[in-house]
C-alpha positions in Angstrom: 0.0 0.0 0.0 1.1 3.5 -0.6 0.6 5.1 2.8 -3.2 4.8 2.6 -4.9 3.4 5.7 -7.7 2.0 3.4 -7.0 -1.2 1.5 -9.0 -2.0 -1.6 -12.0 -4.2 -0.8 -13.6 -5.9 -3.8 -16.8 -7.3 -2.4 -18.9 -7.2 0.8 -18.1 -10.1 3.2 -21.7 -10.4 4.2 -23.7 -10.4 0.9 -21.0 -10.5 -1.9 -22.2 -7.2 -3.4 -19.4 -5.2 -5.3 -21.1 -1.8 -4.8 -18.9 -0.6 -1.9 -18.2 2.9 -0.9 -15.8 4.4 1.6 -17.8 5.2 4.8 -17.4 8.7 6.3 -15.5 8.8 9.6 -17.8 9.6 12.5 -18.1 8.9 16.2 -19.5 5.4 15.5 -17.5 4.7 12.3 -13.7 4.3 12.5 -11.4 5.3 9.7 -11.0 2.9 6.7 -14.6 1.6 7.0 -16.7 0.6 3.9 -20.4 0.9 3.3 -22.2 -1.8 1.2 -25.1 -0.5 -0.9 -26.5 -4.0 -1.3 -27.1 -4.9 2.4 -26.6 -1.4 3.9 -23.9 -2.7 6.3 -20.8 -0.7 7.3 -17.7 -2.8 8.0 -14.0 -2.6 8.5 -11.5 -5.2 7.1 -8.5 -5.6 9.4 -5.2 -7.4 8.6 -4.1 -9.4 11.6 -0.8 -10.8 10.5 1.1 -13.5 8.5 1.9 -17.0 9.7 0.5 -19.5 12.0 -1.7 -17.9 14.8 -0.6 -18.4 18.4 -2.7 -20.6 20.5 -3.9 -19.9 24.0 -2.0 -22.8 25.5 -4.2 -25.5 24.1 -2.4 -28.5 22.7 -3.5 -30.0 19.5 
């Protein structure tokens, strides 16, 4: 990414619609949120990390 805090999202994770628009920042909406015109949801996509996630002490 080129310094932007908003990564490109291609479809809504809830309904699959591709008509997504950047949501305006407000008290309830954090930065980098997206609004879906199909299901009217506002959501944020967050990158957590690369690799195997750590476990909470549980053995597999």
